[in-house]
C-alpha positions as CSV (number, residue, x, y, z in Angstrom):
1,M,4.4,0.3,8.8
2,A,3.3,-1.7,5.7
3,I,4.7,-0.7,2.3
4,N,2.4,-0.9,-0.8
5,Y,3.5,-0.9,-4.4
6,E,1.3,-0.6,-7.4
7,Y,2.3,-1.3,-11.0
8,A,0.4,-0.6,-14.2
9,L,-0.3,-3.2,-16.8
10,T,-0.7,-3.1,-20.6
11,N,-3.9,-4.4,-22.1
12,S,-5.6,-5.0,-18.8
13,K,-8.8,-3.0,-19.5
14,G,-12.0,-4.8,-18.7
15,M,-10.7,-7.7,-16.6
16,K,-13.6,-7.1,-14.2
17,K,-12.1,-9.5,-11.7
18,V,-9.5,-9.9,-9.0
19,V,-6.7,-12.3,-9.6
20,S,-4.6,-13.5,-6.6
21,F,-1.2,-15.0,-7.3
22,E,1.0,-16.8,-4.8
23,G,3.8,-19.4,-4.6
24,L,6.9,-17.3,-5.5
25,A,9.0,-14.9,-3.5
26,F,5.9,-12.8,-2.5
27,P,2.2,-12.8,-3.5
28,I,0.7,-10.2,-5.8
29,L,-2.9,-9.2,-6.6
30,I,-4.2,-7.9,-9.9
31,A,-7.4,-5.8,-9.5
32,P,-9.3,-3.1,-11.3
33,T,-8.1,0.4,-10.4
34,L,-8.9,4.0,-11.0
35,H,-5.8,5.4,-12.5
36,G,-4.8,9.1,-12.5
37,E,-6.1,10.3,-9.1
38,P,-9.2,12.0,-10.5
39,L,-10.0,15.4,-8.9
40,L,-11.3,17.9,-11.4
41,T,-12.0,15.0,-13.9
42,A,-13.9,12.8,-11.4
43,Q,-16.9,11.0,-12.9
44,A,-20.1,10.1,-11.2
45,I,-20.3,6.8,-13.0
46,Y,-17.5,4.3,-14.1
47,Y,-17.8,1.1,-16.0
48,L,-15.8,-1.9,-14.9
49,S,-15.4,-2.8,-18.6
50,R,-13.5,0.5,-19.1
51,L,-11.3,0.4,-16.0
52,E,-7.7,-0.9,-16.3
53,S,-6.2,-3.2,-13.7
54,A,-3.0,-2.9,-11.8
55,V,-0.6,-5.1,-9.8
56,R,-0.6,-4.6,-6.0
57,I,2.4,-5.8,-3.9
58,R,2.4,-5.4,-0.1
59,F,5.0,-5.9,2.5
60,E,3.7,-5.8,6.1
61,D,7.2,-5.2,7.4
62,P,9.8,-3.1,5.5
63,K,12.5,-5.5,6.7
64,T,11.0,-8.2,4.6
65,L,11.6,-6.3,1.4
66,P,13.9,-8.2,-1.1
67,K,17.6,-7.2,-0.7
68,H,18.5,-4.5,-3.2
69,R,21.1,-1.8,-3.8
70,T,19.0,0.6,-5.8
71,N,15.3,1.2,-6.4
72,K,15.9,0.2,-10.1
73,E,17.2,-3.2,-9.0
74,L,14.2,-3.7,-6.7
75,E,11.8,-2.7,-9.5
76,R,13.5,-5.1,-11.9
77,W,13.0,-7.9,-9.4
78,F,9.3,-7.0,-8.9
79,E,8.9,-7.0,-12.7
80,Y,10.5,-10.5,-13.0
81,I,8.2,-11.9,-10.3
82,I,5.2,-10.3,-12.0
83,D,6.2,-11.8,-15.3
84,N,6.5,-15.3,-13.9
85,Y,3.0,-15.0,-12.5
86,L,1.6,-13.5,-15.7
87,F,3.1,-16.3,-17.7
88,E,1.0,-18.7,-15.6
89,Y,-2.0,-16.5,-16.4
90,S,-1.2,-16.4,-20.1
91,K,-1.1,-20.2,-20.2
92,R,-4.7,-20.2,-19.0
93,Y,-5.7,-17.3,-21.3
94,P,-3.4,-17.3,-24.4
95,Y,-5.6,-14.9,-26.3
96,E,-5.4,-12.2,-23.7
97,Q,-2.6,-9.6,-24.1
98,I,-1.9,-8.6,-20.5
99,T,1.7,-7.8,-19.8
100,S,3.9,-5.7,-17.4
101,K,5.6,-4.1,-20.4
102,I,4.2,-0.6,-20.5
103,T,4.8,2.6,-22.6
104,D,1.8,4.5,-21.4
105,L,3.0,5.6,-17.9
106,K,0.3,5.9,-15.2
107,Y,2.3,7.1,-12.2
108,W,4.4,10.1,-11.4
109,E,6.5,11.6,-8.6
110,N,5.5,14.9,-7.1
111,D,7.9,17.8,-7.1
112,G,7.8,18.4,-3.4
113,H,4.7,18.1,-1.2
114,T,3.1,21.6,-1.3
115,Y,1.4,20.9,-4.6
116,I,0.3,17.3,-5.3
117,G,-0.5,15.9,-8.7
118,Y,-4.0,14.8,-9.7
119,D,-5.8,14.0,-12.9
120,E,-2.8,12.2,-14.4
121,N,-0.6,15.0,-13.0
122,N,-2.4,17.6,-15.1
123,T,-3.8,19.2,-12.0
124,Q,-1.6,20.5,-9.1
125,A,-3.5,20.8,-5.9
126,L,-2.3,22.8,-2.9
127,A,-1.8,20.4,0.1
128,L,-1.4,21.7,3.6
129,D,-2.0,19.6,6.7
130,T,-3.9,21.9,9.0
131,L,-4.4,19.3,11.6
132,N,-0.9,17.9,12.0
133,D,1.6,20.4,10.7
134,P,2.4,23.0,13.3
135,S,4.1,25.2,10.8
136,V,0.8,25.9,9.1
137,L,-0.5,28.7,11.3
138,E,-3.6,30.0,9.4
139,I,-5.5,29.5,6.2
140,G,-8.6,31.3,5.1
141,N,-10.5,33.0,2.2
142,E,-13.9,34.5,1.7
143,D,-15.6,31.1,1.7
144,L,-13.8,29.4,4.6
145,P,-12.3,32.2,6.7
146,S,-10.2,30.4,9.3
147,I,-8.0,27.3,9.6
148,G,-10.7,25.3,11.4
149,H,-12.7,25.2,8.2
150,W,-10.0,23.4,6.3
151,S,-10.1,19.8,7.5
152,D,-8.9,18.1,4.4
153,W,-5.1,18.5,3.7
154,C,-5.9,18.6,-0.1
155,L,-7.4,22.0,0.3
156,V,-9.6,22.0,-2.8
157,S,-11.3,18.9,-1.5
158,N,-12.9,21.1,1.1
159,Y,-14.9,22.3,-1.8
160,T,-15.1,19.4,-4.2
161,Y,-16.2,16.8,-1.6
162,E,-19.7,18.4,-1.4
163,Y,-19.8,19.1,-5.2
164,I,-18.9,15.5,-6.0
165,A,-21.4,14.1,-3.5
166,T,-24.2,16.1,-5.1
167,Y,-23.0,15.1,-8.6
168,V,-22.8,11.4,-7.8
169,S,-26.2,11.3,-6.1
170,S,-27.9,13.3,-8.9
171,M,-26.4,11.1,-11.7
172,A,-27.2,7.9,-9.8
173,S,-30.9,8.9,-9.6
174,V,-31.1,9.1,-13.4
175,L,-30.3,5.4,-13.7
176,S,-33.6,4.4,-12.3
177,K,-35.8,7.0,-14.0
178,T,-38.4,5.8,-16.6
179,V,-41.0,7.4,-18.8
180,K,-44.3,6.2,-20.1
181,V,-44.3,6.1,-23.9
182,K,-47.2,5.6,-26.3
183,T,-46.5,5.0,-30.0
184,N,-48.2,4.2,-33.2
185,G,-46.2,2.5,-36.0
186,H,-42.8,3.4,-34.5
187,D,-40.0,1.8,-36.6
188,E,-38.6,0.0,-33.6
189,L,-41.2,0.1,-30.8
190,G,-44.1,-0.6,-33.0
191,T,-47.5,0.3,-31.6
192,G,-48.4,0.3,-28.0
193,E,-47.7,1.7,-24.5
194,F,-44.4,1.2,-22.8
195,D,-42.6,2.0,-19.6
196,L,-39.1,2.7,-20.8
197,P,-35.9,3.5,-18.9
198,L,-34.2,6.8,-19.8
199,V,-30.9,5.1,-20.0
200,R,-29.7,1.5,-20.3
201,T,-26.3,0.5,-19.0
202,E,-24.2,-2.6,-19.3
203,G,-23.3,-4.6,-16.2
204,G,-20.5,-3.5,-13.9
205,V,-21.6,0.1,-13.1
206,L,-19.7,1.7,-10.3
207,N,-20.3,5.1,-8.8
208,Y,-17.3,7.4,-8.0
209,Y,-17.0,6.2,-4.4
210,Q,-17.0,2.5,-5.4
211,A,-14.4,3.1,-8.1
212,C,-12.2,4.9,-5.5
213,M,-12.7,2.0,-3.1
214,L,-10.9,-0.4,-5.4
215,E,-7.7,0.9,-3.8
216,V,-8.3,-1.2,-0.7
217,L,-7.7,-4.5,-2.5
218,Q,-4.3,-5.7,-1.4
219,P,-2.5,-9.1,-1.3
220,N,-3.4,-11.2,1.8
221,R,-6.0,-8.6,2.8
222,I,-9.1,-9.6,0.9
223,K,-12.3,-10.9,2.2
224,V,-13.8,-13.7,0.1
225,I,-17.5,-14.5,0.2
226,D,-18.7,-17.4,-2.0
227,G,-15.8,-17.0,-4.4
228,R,-16.1,-13.3,-4.7
229,V,-14.0,-10.5,-3.2
230,L,-15.7,-8.0,-1.0
231,V,-14.8,-4.4,-1.9
232,S,-15.4,-2.4,1.3
233,R,-13.6,0.1,3.5
234,G,-14.6,-1.9,6.6
235,M,-17.8,-0.3,7.7
236,Q,-20.9,-1.7,6.1
237,S,-22.1,0.6,3.4
238,T,-24.5,0.6,0.5
239,D,-21.5,1.2,-1.7
240,D,-20.0,-2.2,-0.8
241,F,-19.8,-4.6,-3.8
242,T,-18.1,-7.8,-4.8
243,L,-15.9,-8.9,-7.7
244,P,-15.1,-12.4,-9.0
245,L,-11.9,-14.0,-7.6
246,E,-9.5,-16.2,-9.5
247,S,-6.6,-17.7,-7.7
248,I,-3.4,-18.9,-9.4
249,K,-0.5,-20.7,-7.7
250,A,2.9,-20.6,-9.3
251,S,5.8,-22.9,-8.5
252,K,8.5,-22.2,-11.0
253,Y,10.8,-19.3,-11.9
254,Y,11.4,-19.0,-15.7
255,D,14.3,-17.6,-17.7
256,A,13.9,-13.8,-17.7
257,D,15.1,-13.4,-21.4
258,L,12.5,-16.0,-22.5
259,L,9.8,-14.2,-20.6
260,S,10.8,-10.9,-22.3
261,Y,10.6,-12.5,-25.7
262,Y,7.3,-14.1,-24.8
263,F,5.6,-11.0,-23.5
264,A,7.0,-8.9,-26.4
265,A,4.8,-11.1,-28.5
266,V,1.8,-11.0,-26.1
267,R,1.9,-7.2,-26.2
268,E,1.9,-6.9,-30.0
269,D,-1.4,-6.3,-31.8
270,L,-0.3,-7.3,-35.3
271,P,-0.3,-11.0,-35.8
272,I,2.8,-10.9,-38.0
273,S,4.7,-9.1,-35.2
274,R,3.4,-11.5,-32.6
275,F,4.6,-14.4,-34.6
276,R,8.1,-13.0,-35.0
277,C,8.4,-12.5,-31.2
278,F,7.0,-15.9,-30.3
279,Y,9.4,-17.4,-32.9
280,N,12.3,-15.8,-31.0
281,V,11.5,-18.1,-28.1
282,L,11.8,-21.2,-30.4
283,E,15.0,-19.8,-31.9
284,Y,16.5,-19.6,-28.4
285,F,16.7,-23.4,-28.4
286,F,18.0,-23.9,-32.0
287,E,21.3,-25.4,-30.7
288,D,20.0,-26.9,-27.4
289,A,17.1,-28.9,-28.9
290,P,19.2,-31.0,-31.3
291,K,21.6,-31.8,-28.5
292,H,18.7,-33.0,-26.4
293,L,17.6,-35.2,-29.2
294,G,21.1,-36.4,-30.1
295,E,20.8,-35.1,-33.6
296,A,22.8,-32.8,-35.8
297,A,20.9,-29.8,-37.2
298,R,22.9,-27.5,-39.4
299,I,20.2,-25.4,-41.1
300,E,17.3,-23.6,-39.6
301,R,14.7,-25.9,-41.2
302,E,16.3,-28.8,-39.3
303,Q,16.6,-26.7,-36.1
304,I,13.0,-25.7,-35.9
305,S,12.1,-29.4,-36.5
306,C,14.2,-30.4,-33.5
307,V,12.7,-27.7,-31.3
308,L,9.2,-28.9,-32.2
309,R,10.0,-32.6,-31.6
310,W,11.8,-31.8,-28.3
311,V,8.7,-30.4,-26.7
312,A,5.8,-32.1,-28.6
313,D,4.8,-34.9,-30.9
314,S,2.2,-35.4,-33.6
315,S,-0.4,-36.7,-31.2
316,S,-0.1,-33.9,-28.7
317,L,0.0,-31.3,-31.5
318,S,-3.1,-32.8,-33.1
319,K,-4.9,-32.7,-29.8
320,F,-4.0,-29.0,-29.3
321,I,-5.1,-28.0,-32.7
322,G,-8.4,-29.8,-32.1
323,T,-9.1,-27.4,-29.3
324,L,-8.9,-24.5,-31.8
325,G,-12.1,-25.6,-33.5
326,Q,-13.2,-27.0,-36.9
327,S,-13.1,-23.6,-38.7
328,Y,-9.5,-23.2,-37.7
329,I,-8.6,-26.7,-38.8
330,A,-10.4,-26.1,-42.1
331,A,-8.4,-22.9,-42.6
332,I,-4.9,-24.5,-42.1
333,E,-5.8,-27.5,-44.2
334,Q,-5.8,-25.5,-47.3
335,Q,-3.0,-23.6,-49.1
336,L,-2.5,-20.0,-47.9
337,S,-2.0,-17.4,-50.6
338,T,0.5,-14.6,-49.7
339,S,0.4,-11.1,-51.2
340,S,3.3,-12.0,-53.5
341,G,1.2,-14.7,-55.0
342,I,3.2,-17.6,-53.7
343,K,1.3,-20.1,-51.6
344,I,2.2,-21.7,-48.3
345,N,1.5,-25.4,-48.2
346,A,-1.5,-26.8,-46.3
347,I,-1.3,-28.9,-43.2
348,K,-3.1,-32.2,-42.8
349,V,-4.0,-32.4,-39.1
350,S,-4.6,-36.2,-39.2
351,S,-1.2,-36.9,-40.8
352,P,1.0,-39.3,-38.7
353,D,4.0,-36.9,-39.3
354,L,2.1,-33.8,-38.3
355,D,5.1,-32.6,-36.3
356,R,7.2,-32.4,-39.6
357,L,4.4,-30.7,-41.4
358,I,4.0,-28.0,-38.7
359,S,7.7,-27.4,-38.5
360,E,7.9,-26.9,-42.3
361,W,4.8,-24.7,-42.2
362,L,6.2,-22.5,-39.4
363,Y,9.5,-22.2,-41.2
364,A,7.8,-21.2,-44.4
365,I,5.8,-18.5,-42.6
366,R,8.9,-17.4,-40.7
367,C,10.8,-16.9,-44.0
368,A,7.8,-15.0,-45.5
369,I,7.7,-12.7,-42.5
370,V,11.5,-12.1,-42.1
371,H,12.5,-11.7,-45.7
372,S,11.1,-8.9,-47.8
373,K,13.0,-9.3,-51.0
374,R,10.9,-8.9,-54.1
375,T,12.8,-11.8,-55.7
376,R,15.4,-14.3,-54.6
377,K,17.8,-15.3,-57.4
378,G,15.3,-14.0,-59.8
379,N,12.4,-16.0,-58.4
380,V,9.4,-14.6,-56.5
381,E,9.0,-16.0,-53.1
382,A,6.3,-15.8,-50.4
383,R,6.1,-12.6,-48.5
384,L,3.8,-11.6,-45.6
385,V,3.3,-7.8,-45.6
386,P,2.3,-6.1,-42.4
387,Y,-1.1,-4.2,-42.3
388,S,-2.3,-6.3,-45.3
389,E,-4.5,-9.3,-45.7
390,D,-1.4,-11.3,-45.0
391,E,-2.1,-10.6,-41.3
392,E,-4.8,-13.3,-41.6
393,I,-2.1,-15.8,-42.3
394,G,-0.1,-14.5,-39.3
395,A,-3.2,-14.8,-37.2
396,L,-3.6,-18.5,-38.1
397,A,0.0,-19.2,-37.2
398,V,0.1,-17.4,-33.9
399,P,-1.9,-20.0,-31.8
400,I,0.5,-22.8,-32.8
401,V,3.8,-20.8,-32.4
402,Q,2.6,-19.4,-29.1
403,H,1.7,-22.9,-27.9
404,I,5.1,-24.2,-28.8
405,A,6.8,-21.2,-27.2
406,I,4.9,-22.0,-23.9
407,L,6.1,-25.6,-24.1
408,C,9.7,-24.5,-24.7
409,I,9.7,-22.2,-21.7
410,D,8.1,-24.9,-19.5
411,K,10.6,-27.5,-20.8
412,D,13.6,-25.3,-20.2
413,G,13.2,-25.9,-16.5
414,E,13.2,-23.9,-13.4
415,V,15.7,-21.0,-13.1
416,K,17.6,-20.7,-9.8
417,V,17.0,-17.3,-8.1
């Protein structure tokens, strides 16, 4: 019997697509999902833009599971593989913040099997298998008097199935209803006669059954039609729909510590915090990079310069910065004023020693973030204060430090697993 695993993601809301990953120890699939097992909280309508996505892992034969001594060890291995795949995704979409590092837990373990958790485990529903459990001799109440009436093992579903069906059908009918309107001097419609919809919805509307059907999407078990994944339970239905498919093939295993630093940055919302975590990736190589270059670097300013020149040069950096747009270039080619009043020097992107300018720029921003002293030896120095306008400076620095962090992780080479 196949074993399926599902893992929540952070910042995955609104992906609205299926992403298939392969090439490492096992494939994974990222797809929109309906978290929480809605029962009493079931909605008639869901928007894809509001649904989060989850990682699906599937092993057709339990014997093919990775070797492990404990479940925690297995989950750590799963997380590592997921992170390697997500790193490839992040290289394509550096502005997205999808990570496997979660604090908002989505899943739970039931205490026993007589009552099962629904609605993010806020509802406990009585579960008795009247069809297959010989120990259940009789069930009944005033509505459904005998065991033969209770066909669904989640007993309350014998009520809610009909209620939800009526609810879904009724709400779906509203979507197509229109009214004829006649106006004279309306501040938006003006004057005239109009046939107007009662509601307007954005794209990606799913009914309850379609949203529940997302659970069928599993690695190596998707049907692709013209580059889109068919979401269906197998029998042709009016509820069948498709989602865009993106395929990513990975071939390298990266250092787990570097991936942790990297995704700590990806997960952060504040640019100053993101910069600090991405900078940790660069700092990891402060002793290695000078050795690779055959140089001696004794202070951090020299070390960051070595790291930068180990993975890039002025030409490649100029080309990358060019992809960020003219408004970005204009912003970094002027001095940046910090909240302490001290300015960070501008960068001239066309300079032949751009690598040196960027390393000094990053070092100056790093010092302004890390050090919060009002003065140093009596002198005021640059400080970047979280939750202030200084975050705009952090936001300018993040694309460059993230790009260099990616180059460092790639340059580090493949880890043996």
